[in-house]
DSSP file (Angstrom, degrees, kcal/mol; ACC not computed):
  #  RESIDUE AA STRUCTURE BP1 BP2  ACC     N-H-->O    O-->H-N    N-H-->O    O-->H-N    TCO  KAPPA ALPHA  PHI   PSI    X-CA   Y-CA   Z-CA
    1    1 A M              0   0    0      0, 0.0     2,-0.1     0, 0.0     5,-0.1   0.000 360.0 360.0 360.0 142.5    3.5  -48.2  -28.9
    2    2 A T        -     0   0    0      1,-0.0     6,-0.1     0, 0.0     0, 0.0  -0.280 360.0 -84.4 -94.2-177.4    5.7  -45.1  -28.3
    3    3 A A  S    S+     0   0    0      1,-0.2    -1,-0.0     2,-0.1     0, 0.0   0.862 131.6  36.7 -57.3 -38.1    9.2  -44.9  -27.0
    4    4 A T  S    S-     0   0    0      1,-0.0    -1,-0.2     0, 0.0     0, 0.0   0.726  95.2-141.2 -88.6 -21.4    8.0  -45.0  -23.4
    5    5 A G  S    S+     0   0    0      1,-0.1     3,-0.3     4,-0.0     4,-0.2   0.288  77.0 103.0  80.0 -12.7    5.2  -47.4  -24.0
    6    6 A F    >   +     0   0    0      1,-0.2     3,-1.7     2,-0.2     6,-0.3   0.875  66.3  63.3 -72.3 -38.3    3.1  -45.5  -21.6
    7    7 A E  T 3  S+     0   0    0      1,-0.3    -1,-0.2     5,-0.1    -4,-0.0   0.815 107.5  44.1 -59.9 -30.4    0.9  -43.7  -24.1
    8    8 A A  T 3  S+     0   0    0     -3,-0.3    -1,-0.3    -6,-0.1    -2,-0.2   0.471  88.5 118.9 -91.3  -2.0   -0.5  -47.0  -25.3
    9    9 A S    X   -     0   0    0     -3,-1.7     3,-1.0    -4,-0.2     4,-0.4  -0.386  63.2-142.0 -69.1 137.7   -1.0  -48.4  -21.8
   10   10 A P  T 3> S+     0   0    0      0, 0.0     4,-0.9     0, 0.0     3,-0.1   0.665  99.9  67.1 -69.9 -14.4   -4.6  -49.3  -20.8
   11   11 A W  H 3> S+     0   0    0      1,-0.2     4,-3.5     2,-0.2     5,-0.4   0.727  79.3  81.5 -76.2 -21.2   -3.6  -47.9  -17.3
   12   12 A R  H <> S+     0   0    0     -3,-1.0     4,-1.8    -6,-0.3    -1,-0.2   0.935 100.5  31.8 -53.3 -58.0   -3.3  -44.3  -18.6
   13   13 A G  H  > S+     0   0    0     -4,-0.4     4,-2.3     1,-0.2    -1,-0.2   0.894 120.3  52.8 -67.7 -40.3   -7.0  -43.5  -18.5
   14   14 A A  H  X S+     0   0    0     -4,-0.9     4,-2.6     1,-0.2    -2,-0.2   0.910 109.5  48.1 -64.1 -43.1   -7.8  -45.7  -15.6
   15   15 A L  H  X S+     0   0    0     -4,-3.5     4,-2.7     1,-0.2    -1,-0.2   0.909 111.8  49.3 -65.9 -41.3   -5.1  -44.2  -13.4
   16   16 A A  H  X S+     0   0    0     -4,-1.8     4,-2.3    -5,-0.4    -1,-0.2   0.906 112.7  48.4 -63.8 -40.1   -6.1  -40.6  -14.2
   17   17 A E  H  X S+     0   0    0     -4,-2.3     4,-2.1     2,-0.2    -2,-0.2   0.929 112.6  47.1 -66.4 -44.9   -9.8  -41.5  -13.4
   18   18 A V  H  X S+     0   0    0     -4,-2.6     4,-3.1     1,-0.2     5,-0.4   0.925 112.4  50.4 -61.8 -44.8   -8.9  -43.1  -10.1
   19   19 A A  H  X S+     0   0    0     -4,-2.7     4,-2.3     1,-0.2    -1,-0.2   0.915 110.9  49.0 -60.5 -42.9   -6.7  -40.3   -9.1
   20   20 A A  H  < S+     0   0    0     -4,-2.3    -1,-0.2    -5,-0.2    -2,-0.2   0.872 117.1  41.5 -65.5 -36.5   -9.4  -37.7   -9.9
   21   21 A Q  H  < S+     0   0    0     -4,-2.1     3,-0.4    -5,-0.2    -2,-0.2   0.889 124.5  33.2 -78.6 -40.3  -12.0  -39.7   -7.9
   22   22 A T  H  < S+     0   0    0     -4,-3.1    -3,-0.2     1,-0.2    -2,-0.2   0.728 129.6  31.8 -92.3 -22.6   -9.9  -40.6   -4.9
   23   23 A R    ><  +     0   0    0     -4,-2.3     3,-2.2    -5,-0.4     4,-0.2  -0.236  65.9 140.2-129.8  45.0   -7.6  -37.6   -4.7
   24   24 A S  T 3  S+     0   0    0     -3,-0.4     3,-0.4     1,-0.3     4,-0.2   0.714  75.4  58.0 -61.7 -18.3   -9.8  -34.8   -5.9
   25   25 A D  T 3> S+     0   0    0      1,-0.2     4,-2.8    -3,-0.1    -1,-0.3   0.274  72.6 107.4 -93.6  11.4   -8.2  -32.7   -3.2
   26   26 A I  H <> S+     0   0    0     -3,-2.2     4,-2.4     1,-0.2     5,-0.2   0.864  76.9  51.4 -61.2 -37.5   -4.7  -33.2   -4.4
   27   27 A V  H  > S+     0   0    0     -3,-0.4     4,-2.3    -4,-0.2    -1,-0.2   0.939 113.7  43.5 -66.0 -45.5   -4.3  -29.6   -5.7
   28   28 A E  H  > S+     0   0    0     -4,-0.2     4,-2.3     2,-0.2    -2,-0.2   0.905 114.6  49.8 -66.6 -41.0   -5.5  -28.1   -2.5
   29   29 A M  H  X S+     0   0    0     -4,-2.8     4,-2.1     1,-0.2    -1,-0.2   0.899 111.8  48.7 -63.6 -40.0   -3.4  -30.4   -0.4
   30   30 A S  H  X S+     0   0    0     -4,-2.4     4,-2.6    -5,-0.2    -2,-0.2   0.893 109.4  52.5 -67.3 -39.6   -0.3  -29.7   -2.5
   31   31 A R  H  X S+     0   0    0     -4,-2.3     4,-2.4     1,-0.2    -2,-0.2   0.912 110.2  48.4 -61.7 -42.4   -0.9  -25.9   -2.2
   32   32 A K  H  X S+     0   0    0     -4,-2.3     4,-2.2     2,-0.2    -1,-0.2   0.885 111.1  50.0 -66.1 -38.3   -1.1  -26.2    1.6
   33   33 A A  H  X S+     0   0    0     -4,-2.1     4,-1.6     2,-0.2    -2,-0.2   0.906 109.9  51.4 -65.3 -40.9    2.1  -28.3    1.6
   34   34 A E  H  X S+     0   0    0     -4,-2.6     4,-2.2     1,-0.2     5,-0.3   0.927 111.3  47.3 -60.9 -45.3    3.8  -25.6   -0.5
   35   35 A E  H  X S+     0   0    0     -4,-2.4     4,-2.6     1,-0.2    -1,-0.2   0.888 107.9  56.8 -63.2 -39.1    2.7  -22.9    1.8
   36   36 A A  H  < S+     0   0    0     -4,-2.2    -1,-0.2     1,-0.2    -2,-0.2   0.835 115.0  36.3 -63.7 -32.9    3.9  -24.9    4.8
   37   37 A V  H  < S+     0   0    0     -4,-1.6    -1,-0.2    -3,-0.2    -2,-0.2   0.738 124.7  38.4 -94.4 -22.9    7.4  -25.2    3.5
   38   38 A T  H  < S+     0   0    0     -4,-2.2    14,-0.2    -5,-0.2    13,-0.2   0.779 134.5  16.3 -96.1 -28.4    7.8  -21.7    1.9
   39   39 A A  S  < S+     0   0    0     -4,-2.6    -1,-0.2    -5,-0.3    -2,-0.1  -0.394  81.9 171.9-140.6  60.2    5.9  -19.6    4.4
   40   40 A P        -     0   0    0      0, 0.0     8,-0.1     0, 0.0    -4,-0.1  -0.239  44.8-116.7 -70.5 159.9    5.6  -21.6    7.7
   41   41 A R  S    S+     0   0    0      1,-0.3    -5,-0.0     2,-0.1     0, 0.0   0.884 115.0  35.0 -60.6 -38.6    4.3  -20.2   10.9
   42   42 A D  S    S+     0   0    0      1,-0.1    -1,-0.3     5,-0.0    -3,-0.0  -0.855  70.1 173.8-117.9  94.0    7.7  -20.8   12.4
   43   43 A P    >   -     0   0    0      0, 0.0     3,-1.8     0, 0.0    -1,-0.1   0.571  22.3-160.1 -78.7  -6.6   10.3  -20.3    9.7
   44   44 A G  T 3   -     0   0    0      1,-0.2    85,-0.0    -4,-0.0    84,-0.0  -0.421  66.7 -19.1  62.3-135.6   13.2  -20.7   12.1
   45   45 A A  T 3  S+     0   0    0      1,-0.1    -1,-0.2    -2,-0.1    84,-0.0   0.469 127.6  75.0 -83.6  -2.1   16.4  -19.2   10.6
   46   46 A F  S <  S-     0   0    0     -3,-1.8    -1,-0.1     4,-0.0     5,-0.1  -0.856  70.9-154.1-121.8  99.1   15.1  -19.1    7.1
   47   47 A P     >  -     0   0    0      0, 0.0     4,-2.2     0, 0.0     3,-0.4  -0.104  33.6 -95.6 -67.7 168.1   12.5  -16.4    6.2
   48   48 A T  H  > S+     0   0    0      1,-0.2     4,-2.6     2,-0.2     5,-0.2   0.879 120.7  49.5 -54.2 -49.8    9.9  -16.8    3.5
   49   49 A E  H  > S+     0   0    0      1,-0.2     4,-1.9     2,-0.2    -1,-0.2   0.870 111.0  50.9 -64.6 -33.7   11.7  -15.0    0.7
   50   50 A W  H  > S+     0   0    0     -3,-0.4     4,-2.0     2,-0.2    -1,-0.2   0.919 111.0  49.1 -64.9 -42.6   14.9  -17.0    1.3
   51   51 A R  H  X S+     0   0    0     -4,-2.2     4,-2.6   -13,-0.2    -2,-0.2   0.886 108.7  52.6 -63.3 -39.7   12.8  -20.2    1.1
   52   52 A L  H  X S+     0   0    0     -4,-2.6     4,-2.5   -14,-0.2    -1,-0.2   0.882 107.2  53.1 -64.1 -37.2   11.2  -19.0   -2.1
   53   53 A A  H  X S+     0   0    0     -4,-1.9     4,-2.4    -5,-0.2    -1,-0.2   0.906 109.8  47.9 -62.8 -40.7   14.8  -18.4   -3.5
   54   54 A M  H  X S+     0   0    0     -4,-2.0     4,-2.9     2,-0.2     5,-0.2   0.899 110.0  52.0 -66.9 -39.7   15.6  -22.0   -2.5
   55   55 A A  H  X S+     0   0    0     -4,-2.6     4,-2.5     2,-0.2    -2,-0.2   0.922 112.1  46.3 -61.6 -43.3   12.5  -23.3   -4.2
   56   56 A A  H  X S+     0   0    0     -4,-2.5     4,-2.5     2,-0.2    -2,-0.2   0.911 112.9  50.0 -64.1 -42.4   13.3  -21.4   -7.4
   57   57 A R  H  X S+     0   0    0     -4,-2.4     4,-2.4     2,-0.2    -2,-0.2   0.923 112.4  46.4 -62.9 -45.6   16.9  -22.7   -7.2
   58   58 A I  H  X S+     0   0    0     -4,-2.9     4,-1.4     2,-0.2    -1,-0.2   0.905 111.6  51.6 -65.1 -42.1   15.8  -26.3   -6.7
   59   59 A A  H  <>S+     0   0    0     -4,-2.5     5,-2.9    -5,-0.2     3,-0.4   0.929 111.2  47.9 -59.9 -44.7   13.2  -26.0   -9.5
   60   60 A A  H ><5S+     0   0    0     -4,-2.5     3,-1.9     1,-0.2    -2,-0.2   0.900 107.3  55.4 -63.9 -40.5   16.0  -24.7  -11.8
   61   61 A L  H 3<5S+     0   0    0     -4,-2.4    -1,-0.2     1,-0.3    -2,-0.2   0.796 108.5  50.0 -61.2 -27.2   18.3  -27.5  -10.8
   62   62 A N  T 3<5S-     0   0    0     -4,-1.4    -1,-0.3    -3,-0.4    -2,-0.2   0.271 121.4-108.7 -94.9  10.0   15.6  -29.9  -11.9
   63   63 A G  T < 5S+     0   0    0     -3,-1.9     2,-1.0     1,-0.2    -3,-0.2   0.697  77.8 133.3  74.1  19.1   15.1  -28.2  -15.2
   64   64 A L     >< +     0   0    0     -5,-2.9     4,-2.6     1,-0.2     5,-0.2  -0.629  21.0 165.3-102.6  73.4   11.7  -26.8  -14.3
   65   65 A D  H  > S+     0   0    0     -2,-1.0     4,-2.4     1,-0.2    -1,-0.2   0.852  72.4  52.5 -62.3 -38.5   12.3  -23.2  -15.5
   66   66 A N  H  > S+     0   0    0      2,-0.2     4,-1.9     1,-0.2    -1,-0.2   0.909 112.2  46.3 -64.1 -40.8    8.6  -22.2  -15.4
   67   67 A L  H  > S+     0   0    0      2,-0.2     4,-1.9     1,-0.2    -2,-0.2   0.904 110.4  53.4 -67.8 -40.7    8.3  -23.3  -11.8
   68   68 A A  H  X S+     0   0    0     -4,-2.6     4,-2.7     1,-0.2    -2,-0.2   0.919 109.9  48.0 -59.4 -43.0   11.6  -21.6  -10.9
   69   69 A E  H  X S+     0   0    0     -4,-2.4     4,-2.4     1,-0.2    -1,-0.2   0.867 105.0  60.0 -67.0 -35.5   10.2  -18.4  -12.4
   70   70 A H  H  < S+     0   0    0     -4,-1.9     4,-0.3     1,-0.2    -1,-0.2   0.922 112.8  38.2 -55.6 -45.7    7.0  -18.8  -10.4
   71   71 A Y  H >< S+     0   0    0     -4,-1.9     3,-1.4     1,-0.2     4,-0.2   0.904 113.5  54.5 -74.6 -42.0    9.0  -18.8   -7.2
   72   72 A R  H >< S+     0   0    0     -4,-2.7     3,-1.9     1,-0.3    -2,-0.2   0.868  99.6  63.1 -59.4 -36.0   11.4  -16.0   -8.3
   73   73 A A  T 3< S+     0   0    0     -4,-2.4    -1,-0.3     1,-0.3    -2,-0.2   0.711  98.2  56.8 -63.1 -19.8    8.5  -13.8   -9.1
   74   74 A K  T <  S+     0   0    0     -3,-1.4     2,-0.6    -4,-0.3    -1,-0.3   0.451  88.3  92.4 -89.7  -1.4    7.5  -13.8   -5.5
   75   75 A I    <   +     0   0    0     -3,-1.9     6,-0.0    -4,-0.2   -25,-0.0  -0.843  44.6 175.7-102.0 120.9   10.9  -12.5   -4.3
   76   76 A A        +     0   0    0     -2,-0.6    -1,-0.2     4,-0.0    -4,-0.0   0.835  57.2  85.5 -89.1 -37.0   11.2   -8.8   -3.9
   77   77 A E    >>  -     0   0    0      1,-0.1     4,-2.3     2,-0.0     3,-0.6  -0.538  68.3-148.1 -76.2 120.2   14.8   -8.5   -2.5
   78   78 A P  H 3> S+     0   0    0      0, 0.0     4,-2.1     0, 0.0    -1,-0.1   0.858  96.2  55.6 -55.0 -40.3   17.4   -8.5   -5.2
   79   79 A A  H 3> S+     0   0    0      1,-0.2     4,-1.1     2,-0.2    -2,-0.0   0.873 110.9  45.0 -63.4 -35.7   20.0  -10.3   -3.1
   80   80 A L  H <> S+     0   0    0     -3,-0.6     4,-0.8     2,-0.2    -1,-0.2   0.860 108.6  55.9 -76.1 -35.7   17.6  -13.2   -2.5
   81   81 A R  H >< S+     0   0    0     -4,-2.3     3,-0.8     1,-0.2     4,-0.3   0.891 105.1  54.6 -59.4 -37.7   16.6  -13.3   -6.2
   82   82 A A  H >< S+     0   0    0     -4,-2.1     3,-1.5     1,-0.2    -1,-0.2   0.875 101.5  57.1 -64.4 -37.0   20.2  -13.8   -7.0
   83   83 A L  H 3< S+     0   0    0     -4,-1.1    -1,-0.2     1,-0.3    -2,-0.2   0.716  91.5  73.2 -66.3 -19.6   20.4  -16.8   -4.7
   84   84 A A  T << S+     0   0    0     -4,-0.8    -1,-0.3    -3,-0.8   -24,-0.2   0.633  78.6  89.9 -69.9 -13.1   17.6  -18.4   -6.7
   85   85 A V  S X  S-     0   0    0     -3,-1.5     3,-2.3    -4,-0.3   -28,-0.1  -0.746  89.3-113.3 -88.6 123.5   20.1  -19.0   -9.6
   86   86 A P  T 3  S+     0   0    0      0, 0.0    -2,-0.1     0, 0.0    -1,-0.1  -0.275 102.9  24.9 -55.2 137.6   21.9  -22.4   -9.3
   87   87 A G  T 3  S+     0   0    0      1,-0.3    -3,-0.1    -4,-0.1    -4,-0.1   0.220  84.7 137.2  90.9 -14.6   25.5  -21.9   -8.7
   88   88 A A    <   -     0   0    0     -3,-2.3    -1,-0.3    -5,-0.2     2,-0.1  -0.459  54.9-122.4 -64.4 134.5   25.1  -18.5   -7.1
   89   89 A P        -     0   0    0      0, 0.0    -1,-0.1     0, 0.0     7,-0.1  -0.399  22.3-105.3 -79.1 156.0   27.3  -18.3   -4.0
   90   90 A G        -     0   0    0      1,-0.1     6,-0.1    -2,-0.1     3,-0.1  -0.339  21.2-127.1 -71.4 161.0   26.1  -17.7   -0.5
   91   91 A R  S    S+     0   0    0      1,-0.1     2,-0.3    -2,-0.1    -1,-0.1   0.760  90.3  19.7 -84.3 -26.0   26.7  -14.3    1.0
   92   92 A V  S  > S-     0   0    0      1,-0.1     4,-2.3     0, 0.0     5,-0.2  -0.899  90.5 -98.4-137.6 166.2   28.4  -15.6    4.2
   93   93 A A  H  > S+     0   0    0     -2,-0.3     4,-2.2     1,-0.2     5,-0.2   0.876 120.7  52.6 -56.2 -42.9   30.0  -18.9    5.1
   94   94 A R  H  > S+     0   0    0      1,-0.2     4,-2.0     2,-0.2    -1,-0.2   0.928 111.4  46.2 -60.1 -45.5   26.9  -20.3    6.8
   95   95 A E  H  > S+     0   0    0      1,-0.2     4,-2.9     2,-0.2    -1,-0.2   0.860 108.6  56.4 -67.2 -35.0   24.8  -19.6    3.8
   96   96 A Q  H  X S+     0   0    0     -4,-2.3     4,-2.3     2,-0.2    -1,-0.2   0.914 108.1  48.0 -60.9 -42.5   27.4  -21.1    1.5
   97   97 A A  H  X S+     0   0    0     -4,-2.2     4,-2.1     2,-0.2    -2,-0.2   0.906 112.7  48.5 -64.1 -41.7   27.2  -24.4    3.5
   98   98 A V  H  X S+     0   0    0     -4,-2.0     4,-3.0     2,-0.2    -2,-0.2   0.921 111.4  49.3 -65.7 -43.9   23.4  -24.4    3.4
   99   99 A L  H  X S+     0   0    0     -4,-2.9     4,-2.8     1,-0.2     5,-0.2   0.909 110.0  51.1 -63.2 -41.5   23.4  -23.7   -0.4
  100  100 A A  H  X S+     0   0    0     -4,-2.3     4,-2.2    -5,-0.2    -1,-0.2   0.916 113.0  46.5 -60.8 -42.3   25.9  -26.5   -1.0
  101  101 A F  H  X S+     0   0    0     -4,-2.1     4,-2.8     2,-0.2     5,-0.2   0.942 113.0  48.0 -64.1 -48.7   23.7  -28.8    1.0
  102  102 A M  H  X S+     0   0    0     -4,-3.0     4,-2.3     1,-0.2    -2,-0.2   0.910 113.0  48.4 -60.9 -43.3   20.4  -27.8   -0.7
  103  103 A D  H  X S+     0   0    0     -4,-2.8     4,-2.7    -5,-0.2     5,-0.4   0.918 112.5  48.7 -62.7 -43.3   22.0  -28.2   -4.1
  104  104 A K  H  X S+     0   0    0     -4,-2.2     4,-2.7    -5,-0.2     7,-0.2   0.927 112.0  47.7 -64.7 -45.1   23.4  -31.6   -3.3
  105  105 A V  H  < S+     0   0    0     -4,-2.8     4,-0.3     1,-0.2    -1,-0.2   0.900 117.2  44.2 -62.2 -39.7   20.1  -32.8   -1.9
  106  106 A A  H  < S+     0   0    0     -4,-2.3    -2,-0.2    -5,-0.2    -1,-0.2   0.873 130.2  20.1 -73.1 -38.2   18.2  -31.5   -4.9
  107  107 A A  H  < S+     0   0    0     -4,-2.7    -3,-0.2    -5,-0.2    -2,-0.2   0.673 134.2  30.3-110.4 -21.0   20.6  -32.7   -7.6
  108  108 A E    ><  +     0   0    0     -4,-2.7     3,-2.3    -5,-0.4     4,-0.5  -0.281  66.4 155.0-134.9  48.5   22.7  -35.5   -6.1
  109  109 A T  G >   +     0   0    0     -4,-0.3     3,-1.5     1,-0.3    -1,-0.1   0.820  69.2  59.2 -50.6 -41.5   20.4  -37.1   -3.6
  110  110 A R  G 3  S+     0   0    0      1,-0.3    -1,-0.3    -3,-0.1    -5,-0.1   0.706 102.6  54.2 -65.2 -18.9   22.0  -40.5   -3.6
  111  111 A T  G <  S+     0   0    0     -3,-2.3    -1,-0.3    -7,-0.2    -2,-0.2   0.505  77.5 116.8 -95.0  -3.6   25.3  -39.0   -2.5
  112  112 A V    <   +     0   0    0     -3,-1.5     2,-0.3    -4,-0.5   -11,-0.0  -0.456  43.1 174.0 -67.8 133.4   24.0  -37.2    0.6
  113  113 A A    >>  -     0   0    0     -2,-0.2     3,-1.6     1,-0.0     4,-1.0  -0.826  49.5 -91.8-135.7 171.8   25.6  -38.6    3.7
  114  114 A A  H 3> S+     0   0    0      1,-0.3     4,-2.3    -2,-0.3     3,-0.3   0.817 120.3  66.0 -55.2 -32.9   25.7  -38.0    7.4
  115  115 A E  H 3> S+     0   0    0      1,-0.2     4,-2.1     2,-0.2    -1,-0.3   0.823  95.1  57.6 -60.7 -31.2   28.8  -35.9    6.9
  116  116 A D  H <> S+     0   0    0     -3,-1.6     4,-1.5     2,-0.2    -1,-0.2   0.894 107.7  46.1 -67.8 -38.7   26.6  -33.4    5.0
  117  117 A I  H  X S+     0   0    0     -4,-1.0     4,-2.3    -3,-0.3    -2,-0.2   0.908 111.5  52.1 -67.2 -42.6   24.3  -33.0    8.0
  118  118 A E  H  X S+     0   0    0     -4,-2.3     4,-2.6     1,-0.2    -2,-0.2   0.858 104.9  56.8 -62.7 -34.7   27.4  -32.6   10.2
  119  119 A G  H  X S+     0   0    0     -4,-2.1     4,-1.4     2,-0.2    -1,-0.2   0.890 106.6  49.0 -62.9 -39.5   28.7  -29.9    7.9
  120  120 A L  H  <>S+     0   0    0     -4,-1.5     5,-2.4     2,-0.2     4,-0.3   0.923 111.3  49.3 -64.6 -43.7   25.5  -27.9    8.4
  121  121 A K  H ><5S+     0   0    0     -4,-2.3     3,-1.6     1,-0.2    -2,-0.2   0.916 109.2  52.1 -61.7 -42.4   25.8  -28.3   12.2
  122  122 A A  H 3<5S+     0   0    0     -4,-2.6    -1,-0.2     1,-0.3    -2,-0.2   0.800 105.5  56.2 -64.0 -28.2   29.4  -27.2   12.0
  123  123 A A  T 3<5S-     0   0    0     -4,-1.4    -1,-0.3    -5,-0.2    -2,-0.2   0.472 127.3-100.7 -82.5  -1.5   28.2  -24.1   10.1
  124  124 A G  T < 5S+     0   0    0     -3,-1.6     2,-0.5     1,-0.3    -3,-0.2   0.662  70.7 148.7  94.7  17.1   25.9  -23.3   12.9
  125  125 A V      < -     0   0    0     -5,-2.4    -1,-0.3    -6,-0.1    -2,-0.1  -0.757  44.8-126.8 -88.4 126.4   22.6  -24.6   11.5
  126  126 A A     >  -     0   0    0     -2,-0.5     4,-2.1     1,-0.1     3,-0.3  -0.306  18.7-113.6 -70.0 153.6   20.3  -25.8   14.3
  127  127 A D  H  > S+     0   0    0      1,-0.2     4,-2.1     2,-0.2     5,-0.2   0.901 117.3  52.6 -53.9 -45.5   18.8  -29.3   14.1
  128  128 A A  H  > S+     0   0    0      1,-0.2     4,-1.9     2,-0.2    -1,-0.2   0.867 109.5  50.0 -62.4 -35.1   15.2  -27.9   13.7
  129  129 A D  H  > S+     0   0    0     -3,-0.3     4,-2.4     2,-0.2    -1,-0.2   0.840 105.8  55.6 -72.8 -32.4   16.4  -25.8   10.8
  130  130 A I  H  X S+     0   0    0     -4,-2.1     4,-2.2     2,-0.2    -2,-0.2   0.920 108.2  49.0 -62.9 -42.6   18.1  -28.8    9.2
  131  131 A V  H  X S+     0   0    0     -4,-2.1     4,-2.5     1,-0.2    -2,-0.2   0.922 110.0  51.6 -61.0 -43.6   14.7  -30.5    9.3
  132  132 A R  H  X S+     0   0    0     -4,-1.9     4,-2.1     1,-0.2    -2,-0.2   0.899 109.1  50.1 -61.0 -41.6   13.1  -27.4    7.8
  133  133 A L  H  X S+     0   0    0     -4,-2.4     4,-2.2     1,-0.2    -1,-0.2   0.914 111.4  48.5 -62.6 -43.0   15.6  -27.4    4.9
  134  134 A C  H  X S+     0   0    0     -4,-2.2     4,-2.7     1,-0.2    -2,-0.2   0.876 108.6  54.0 -66.5 -37.4   15.0  -31.1    4.2
  135  135 A E  H  X S+     0   0    0     -4,-2.5     4,-2.5     2,-0.2    -1,-0.2   0.915 108.7  49.3 -61.9 -42.8   11.2  -30.6    4.2
  136  136 A L  H  X S+     0   0    0     -4,-2.1     4,-2.2     2,-0.2    -2,-0.2   0.934 113.2  45.9 -62.5 -46.3   11.6  -27.8    1.6
  137  137 A N  H  X S+     0   0    0     -4,-2.2     4,-2.1     1,-0.2    -2,-0.2   0.898 112.0  51.8 -64.8 -39.8   13.8  -30.0   -0.6
  138  138 A A  H  X S+     0   0    0     -4,-2.7     4,-2.3     2,-0.2    -2,-0.2   0.910 109.5  49.4 -63.8 -42.0   11.4  -33.0   -0.1
  139  139 A F  H  X S+     0   0    0     -4,-2.5     4,-3.0     1,-0.2    -1,-0.2   0.920 109.7  51.3 -62.9 -42.3    8.4  -30.9   -1.2
  140  140 A M  H  X S+     0   0    0     -4,-2.2     4,-2.4     2,-0.2    -1,-0.2   0.874 109.1  50.8 -64.4 -35.8   10.3  -29.6   -4.2
  141  141 A S  H  X S+     0   0    0     -4,-2.1     4,-2.1     2,-0.2    -1,-0.2   0.928 111.7  48.0 -64.1 -45.0   11.1  -33.2   -5.2
  142  142 A Y  H  X S+     0   0    0     -4,-2.3     4,-2.6     1,-0.2    -2,-0.2   0.935 111.7  49.9 -57.7 -48.2    7.4  -34.1   -4.8
  143  143 A Q  H  X S+     0   0    0     -4,-3.0     4,-2.6     1,-0.2     5,-0.2   0.899 109.3  51.1 -62.2 -41.7    6.4  -31.1   -6.9
  144  144 A A  H  X S+     0   0    0     -4,-2.4     4,-2.1     1,-0.2    -1,-0.2   0.903 112.0  47.4 -61.9 -41.1    8.8  -32.0   -9.7
  145  145 A R  H  X S+     0   0    0     -4,-2.1     4,-2.5     2,-0.2    -2,-0.2   0.893 111.4  49.7 -69.8 -39.3    7.5  -35.5   -9.8
  146  146 A V  H  X S+     0   0    0     -4,-2.6     4,-2.8     2,-0.2     5,-0.2   0.939 111.9  48.6 -63.6 -45.8    3.9  -34.5   -9.8
  147  147 A L  H  X S+     0   0    0     -4,-2.6     4,-2.1     1,-0.2    -2,-0.2   0.889 111.6  49.6 -62.5 -38.8    4.5  -32.0  -12.6
  148  148 A A  H  X S+     0   0    0     -4,-2.1     4,-2.0    -5,-0.2    -1,-0.2   0.915 111.7  49.1 -65.3 -41.9    6.4  -34.7  -14.6
  149  149 A G  H  X S+     0   0    0     -4,-2.5     4,-2.5     1,-0.2    -2,-0.2   0.909 111.0  49.2 -63.6 -42.3    3.5  -37.1  -14.1
  150  150 A L  H  X S+     0   0    0     -4,-2.8     4,-2.1     1,-0.2     6,-0.2   0.886 108.7  53.3 -64.2 -38.3    1.0  -34.5  -15.2
  151  151 A A  H  <>S+     0   0    0     -4,-2.1     5,-2.7    -5,-0.2     4,-0.5   0.904 109.7  48.6 -62.7 -40.1    3.0  -33.7  -18.3
  152  152 A I  H ><5S+     0   0    0     -4,-2.0     3,-1.2     1,-0.2    -2,-0.2   0.931 110.7  50.2 -64.7 -45.6    3.0  -37.4  -19.2
  153  153 A L  H 3<5S+     0   0    0     -4,-2.5    -1,-0.2     1,-0.3    -2,-0.2   0.845 110.8  49.9 -62.4 -32.2   -0.7  -37.7  -18.7
  154  154 A K  T 3<5S-     0   0    0     -4,-2.1    -1,-0.3    -5,-0.2    -2,-0.2   0.549 119.8-111.7 -82.4  -6.7   -1.2  -34.6  -20.9
  155  155 A G  T < 5S+     0   0    0     -3,-1.2    -3,-0.2    -4,-0.5     2,-0.1   0.561  77.3 124.0  89.3   7.4    1.0  -36.2  -23.6
  156  156 A A  S   <S-     0   0    0     -5,-2.7     2,-0.3    -6,-0.2    -1,-0.3  -0.462  70.1 -95.4 -92.3 169.8    3.8  -33.7  -23.2
  157  157 A S              0   0    0     -2,-0.1    -1,-0.1     1,-0.1    -5,-0.0  -0.685 360.0 360.0 -85.3 143.1    7.4  -34.6  -22.4
  158  158 A A              0   0    0     -2,-0.3    -1,-0.1    -7,-0.1    -7,-0.1   0.453 360.0 360.0 -80.7 360.0    8.4  -34.4  -18.8
């Protein structure tokens, strides 16, 4: 048995087989979800390249440097590429509030409270855009967990 105990588990092969048989469309479904949050038909106040910067920033906050680079590579505008780096400040007060919220949701999820949503509203972020921001962060959390699970199944460290 290894440190995690998972490598010796009889569930390892069985779970991978079940997942492959029952969710063979998981890659395509995940790609569509990624597109929906990074380049939606109605982006609201947050255009695609800004969203890609947030995806890169969230990936970096989660220690997923390859994923962060995947998103950064899709950003042409230098100012938006700069926002992809965790800790980079926003360019205006509204963006600063949004970045603080996105970082907190990505890295300190348990501490997010109603006051954080109210802070976005006070900064002028519309309710529909707050939902869009949360959807992006939720997808990135999903993506991080899937990548960690795949790494475990492949025998790598997550």
